[in-house]
N, C-alpha and C positions, 0 to 999 in steps of 0.2 A: 779619718773622718773629721770634718770641721765641727767645732762645738758652738753651742749657743750660750748666751749669758755672758757676763752678768746682766741683770735686768735693772730697770728703773722702777722703783716702787710707785704705784699709781696713787698712793696716799701722800707720802712725804716727799716724793720725787728725788730721793737719794738712791744711790746705787746699792744693789743687793749683791754682795759678793759671796756670802756664805749660803750655799745652796740648801743647807739643812734648815735655814731660817726663811726660805722663800716659799710662799704659798700662793695658790690661786683661789680666789673667792669669786662667787657669782651668785646672781639672784635666780630665784625660781618662782614662778607664779603659774597657776593653772591656765590663765588666759594668755600669758606671755610666753610660757615655756622657759627655757634657759636663756639668760641674757646678762649683759653687763659683766663680762669676764675681766677681772683685775688681777694683776700680779702684785703681791704685797710682801712686806716684811712680816714674819710671824712674831709680832710683839704688840703689847697693849696699845701703843701709840697708833699703829697702823691697822691692827686687826680688831677694831672696836666699832664696827658698823653692823648693827643687828639685822639690817635689811639684806645683808649678804648671808644667805642661809646655807649655802653649800660651799665646801672647801676641800681641797686636796693639796698635797705637796706638789710643787712644780715638777719634781722628778717623775710623777705619774704621766706627764705629758711630753717627756723627752725621748728622743731616739725612735726606733721602729715600733716598739711597743706603745710609746706615747702617741705616735701617729695613729696606730690602731685604735687607741682610746679616743682620740679626737674624732676620727671618722665615724665612730659609733654614735656620736651625736647627730650625724647626718643620715646614717643608714645602719641598720642592724646586720646587714650583709646576707649573703646567700644561705648560710647555715641556719640562722634564726628565721629567715624568711621561708624555709622549708617547713617550719612548724606552723600549721594553720592557726593556732591559738596565740602565736607570738604577738606581742604588742609592737606598735611602731614607735620610732624614736620621737621624743618630744620636740615639737617645732621650736625653731630658734626665731625670736622676734627681730633679731638684728644680725642677718647673715654677714654683712660687711664687718661688724664688730667681732664676730666669731672668727672670720678669716684673718683679721688682724691679730687676734690671739694665737691662731695657729702659726702664723708667720713669726710671732715673737718667740715661740717655744721650739720651732722647727728650722728656721732659716738663720744661719750664722750671719751676724752683722746687722740683721734687720732692726734689732732693738734700738741701736744708735742711729741708723739711717732714718727710721720713722720719725725721729725728732726733727729732721730737716725737710720732710716732705711738704710742709706748709710754707716753707720759705719761697718767696716769689721767684728767686733765681732758679731754684730747683724745679719748681712747677713749670717755669718757662722752658727749661731744658728737656722736660718730659712731655711737652705739649703734644707732640705727634707720636708718642710712644704707644706700643701695643699695651694691652691690659696686663701683661705679665713682665715686660721688660724691666720696669723700675725695681722689681723684686728679685731679679736674677743676681747671682753672686758677682758677676762682672760689674753690673750697674751699682750694686751696693759697695763693692770695694772701691770703685771709682769715686763715688760720692764721699765715702769716708776718707779716702786719700786726699781729696780736694779740701775737705774740712781741716785736715791736719797741716795743710800748707800755709 
C-alpha cells in the first residue's frame, strides 16, 4: 500500500516529517459548518490561531479508517440513517476545500503535486482532462517525475 505524507504545514510552509507532530485544524461555525481544514505542525509557532476551534491528529484521517472518518463529514451512512432521531452531518461550506483535504491525507503524492497545479504549464497540460485524471496515481507520478528532471 502506498503511503501519504510528509505534508507541508499550512502555516509555516515547512515540511512535516514527524507524523506525531502533525495535526489537522479546522473552523466550525453554526452558519458555515465545518470549513478551512489545515494541516499543521503541532507546535506554538503553527498551532496558535484561536479561530481554528477543532483539531485532531492527522493519523485520524489516514488509511481505511481515516477514509471512514472523512466520509462521515458527508454522510452518517446507512446505520445511523436507520435511526429516525439521528442528526444529519454538518454542512461543509467549502466542498472543494474539503475534497482537497481528503486528497492530501488519502492520495499518495498529492501533497507535492498540488503545489504545481497552479503552474501555467501544468494547467495547460490538463486543459482537456477529465475531472479526476489529474489526481490519479499515474498523473501524479508523471508530474512529480517531470519536476525532478
